[in-house]
N, C-alpha and C positions, 0 to 999 in steps of 0.2 A: 604376580600371582594370577591376576585377572587375565593378563595377556596369555599366559600359559594355558589357562582354562579355555579361553576362546579358541586358541590354536588346536587344543586337543579335540574340542567339539567339531571344528572344521574338518580335521583329519578323519574323525569318526563318521561324519556325514559323507565325506568323499568315498570312504570304503563301503559305507552302507548302500550307496547307489550303484556299486559295481556288481552286477550279475547276481544279486542276492534275492531279487524279487521273483516269485514263481511265475513262469511263463511257459508257453509251448515252444519247443524247439522244432522249427519248420524247415523241411528240406523238400525239394521237388526234383523229380527225375522224369525224363522222356523215354519212351520205349525205343526210339531210334535217334540217330544223330542228325539226320536230314530226311526230308519228305519231298515227294513229287506232288504237284497239284492234283487234288482229288483223293489223296491218300487218307486213310484212317489213322489217327494218332491216339495214344494213351498217355496221360500224365499221371504219375504216381506222387501223391502228396503225403509225406510222412510227418506226423505230429508227435514229437516226443513229450511225454507227460512227466512232470516231476514226481519223485518218490513220495508216496503217501497220498497223492492226489488221484481223483478219478474224474474222467471227462465224460459228460453225458452223451449218449448215443442218439441216433435217429433211425427208427422210431424209439420212443422213450420208455414205454412200458406203463404199468399201472401207477407208479409212484409220481412224486412231484419233482419237477426239474425243468430245465430248458433244453429242448432238442437241438442238437447241433445242425446248423445249416451251412451248405456250401453254395455259393452264388458266383455266377459269371455274367459278363455283359454280352449282349447281342453284338456280334462282330461281323462285318461284311466279309472278312477273310476266313472265318471259322464257323462251322455249324456243329453245335453240341448235340450229342446223342443221348448219353446217359451217365450215371454216376453209381459207383459201388464202393463199399468200405469193408475193412476187415471185420470179422464177426466180433460182437461185444460179448460181455458176460453179465450174468445177473449180479447186481450189487444190492446188498441188503443193508440199509442204514440201521442205526440202533432202534429207531422207531419209524413205523410207516411201512408202506408197501415197497417191494423191490423195484428197481429200475434197470434198464439196459445201460451199461457204462463201459468205458475203456480205462485200462490202467497201463502204465509203462509207455505204450505207444499205440497209435492207430494210423492206418493207411487208407487214403481215399484214392480211387482210380477214376479219372474223368476221361471219357471217350468222345471223340469228335472227328470231324472230317474237314480237311483243308479245302478251301474253295478252289475250283479249277482255274480261276483267273489269278490266284495269289502267286506271288513270287518274292524272292528276297527273304527278309526277316519279318516274321509276324509276331508282334508282341502283344501281351494282354496281362490281365491280373485275375487271380482267384481270391475270393473273399471267404474266410472261415469265421463263423460266429457260433459261440457256444459257452457253456458254463463249466468251470473247473472248480472242484470242491475238495476241501479237507476238513478243518474245523469250521471254516466258513467258505463261502462261495465267491469266485471271481468271474465276472462276465468278461469274456475276451472277444475282441473283434480284430482280426489280423488279415493283412493283405499279402499275397505272395505273387510277385511278378514272374513271368516266364516268357521265353522267346523260342520260336520254331524256325528252323532254317528250311526254306522251301526252294527247291531246285531239282536236285537229283536224288532219287530214292536210295536210302541206305540198304545195302544188300544183306546186312547182318540180321539175325533173328531178333524179334522184339525182346527188349530188355537183355540183350546179349551181355552187357556190362554188369548186369545185376540179375542173374537167373532166378534168385529167390523171389523177386518181384513177380515174375511170370507165374510161379506157383501160387503166390498169394492172390494174384488176380483171379485165378480159377476158383479159389475158395471165397472170394469176396461176395458180399450180399448187396443187392440194389438198394438205393435210397434216393429220395427226391433231389433233383438238381434245380436250383433257382436260376433261371436265365433272364429274369426281369420282364418276361412277356410270355404270353401263351403261345406255344409252338403248335402250328397246325401242320401235320406231316403231309407230304405229297402223296397222291394216290398210289404212285408206283412204289413208294417206300413204306406205305402203311402196313403192308403184309409182312415185310421183313423186319421192321423195328420191333423190339420187345417193349411191352407196355410196362411202364414204371408204376408200381402199386401206389394207390392213394392211401397213405398211412393216416390212421386216426390217432391223434395225440391225446384224446381225452382218456381219463382213467377207465379201465375196463372192469374194475371190481364193482361189487355191489354197494360200496360205501357211498355216502353222499358226496357230491362234488363241491369243491371249495369255490364258491362264487364270491363276487365282490361284497354282497350283503353279509354273508357268513364271515368273510375275512374281516370286515369292519367290526362285527360283534366280538369276534375272538380277539382282535387287537385291543378293543376297548376293555374287555375283561382282563386281558394280559396286562394292560397298563395299570389297572387297579391292583392286581396281584403283585406287580413290581414293587409296590410300596412296602410289602412285608417280606421281600426276599432278604436273606441274611446279609448280603453285601450291599444292600441298599439301606440298611438300618441307619447309617449316619445321615442319610437324607432326611429322616424323620426329625432329627434334631434341628435341621435347618428350617423345616416346615413349622415346627413348634415355635422357633425363634421368630419367624415372620408373623405368625398368627397371634402370638402372645404379646406383641408390642401394644403399648397403650394407644388406643384409637379414640378420638373424640366422639365419634358417632358411627352408626352402622354404614353410612355411605363411605367413610374413610376406610373402614375395615374391608368393605367389598372391593374398593379400588385396589387396596393392598393385595388382596387375594387374587384379583384379576391380573395385576402386574406380575405376581409370582407365577401364575399359570401361563401368562404370555411368554415369560422367559423360558419356561419348559418347552412350550410348543415351538418356539423359534428354533431351538436346538433340533427338535425332531424334523422340522421343515428343512433345515440345513442338511441333515442326514438323508432326507428324501431326495434332495437335489443331487447329492453325491450318488445315490443309487440310480436315479432316473437318467442322469446325463453323463456321469463319469464312470458308471458301471461298478461302483463300489458297493459291495454287500455289507451287511451289518457287522461292524467291528473290524472290517478288512484293513482299516488304516493301522490297526495295532499289529498287523503282520508285516508292515513295511519297516525295514531296518532304519531308514532315515527318520521316520516318524518316532520310533522308539529312542533312537539316539538323541533326537531333539528333546524329548521329554526328560530323559536322564540328565542331559546337560542343564535343562531348565531347573529341575529339582535340586541338582547338585549345587548350582549357582546360588540358589536361595538358602540352601542348607549351610553354606559357608557364612552367609549373613547371620544365621542363628548362633554361630560360634564366634561372632565378632571379628570375622576375617576382613570385613569391610563395613562401611556405614553409609547408608543412603540418606541424604538430607534433602528434604523437600521444603519449599516455601510455606509459611504459615497459611497463606491463602489456599494452597492446595489441600492442606489438612482440613481446613474448615469446610471447603467444598465437599471433600470426601465424607465428612461426618454428616453433612446435610443430605447428601445423596444416599448414604447408608440408611438414614432414617426416613427417606421419602420413597416414592414409587420407583425411582431408578435403582435404589438399593434392593427393593423387592424383586425387580426384574432380574438383576444380576444374580441374586440368590437362587432364583428359579433356574437360570442358565447353569449355575454351578451345581445345583442339585441334580439336574438331568445328566450332566457330564459324569458325575459320580455313579449314576445308575446304569448308564449304557453298557458297561462290561457284563452286568448280570443278566441282561435281558435277552441275549442271544440264544441260550439253551431253551428258554421258555417260549420263544417266538420262532423257533427254527422253521417249522412248516409254513407258517403264515408269511414270514419274511421271504422265504425261498419262493413261494408262490407270487408274492408281490413283485419280486425282481423280474419276473417274466411278463409283467403286465405293462400297459402304456403308462406314461408319466402321470396322468391324472389319477389313475388307480393307485399308483405308488404314493402320491401325495395324500390321497384319501385314507389309506391304511396307516400311514405314519401320523396323520392328524388325529385319527381315532385312537391310536396308541398314546399320543401325548395328552389327549383329552381325558383318557382313562386314568393316566398317572396323576394328572393335575386335579382330578375330581375328588380325590380322597385327602 
């Protein structure tokens, strides 16, 4: 029975990992098959967006989000000129100001010049970095390699194999291109090159800007409010159990409370690490089929034990150690961890704006916001 269960879980995890995670579908096209040294080239990068998701644009608009950036490296064989994208639309979330965003797909057009001394095959990579959101947001960083054949100029018209791209290029709007360095145009080219506008990504409405100080205050207050959210009510029982234990003195009671709070904050710091370094937004792990299949298998396995399908016997010494830990600071710490894990599914809607803002900040700011959130929840 246990072997069949483990086999079913393994099969479920294998299927869950296959093409079920939301991601951008990236394809790249060149306007010609080959180029002569000194030719101007155009690359068309198409990003397919999963159904129900929206991908933030650049510029962003007055709302909160992460502007999409396209970056390329300085190359001795290529000189980058400008970047344009297909027009976005106004996206109005349930609460807050509108933002510029894309749905279904977005195309980026990168224009450059092949160096006169280049020959053969010129290879490089385009980097796309942005935020894709549905119920929660996913920070994506993807690289798209490309290669240009330099030798004889292709006599066909630009995008002859895909004429619709030529029409979309005409309607595309300029956006900043990150080349990794400040480009200083030559005097002879300065008059002919179009100036790329310097976009202001700050909110343009009259509302107060969300700075780090305000975000910390809102996160702390939200942490306090989390204690009375309907789906967090079971956590109150765990808190009462921890605080109602018989303590010999105030010092022991204080240490017990601090251990419980430390368990809560450790979970928030772990979530902050996932957001800062792995690009996981709040609750995004619950959108991954492999994670959900693992949770289902875990719960189903222990449910079988409740129906006496199997019996786990542990040595008496382990049971004694468990009872001592449950009554000590280690038990308080574990209960704090467990209470926070129960509360995280409820906190997303309450902290949507603050957590979306935090995701666009440096790691230190992300840790500060999550620490404030944990401190607020642990303070009550």
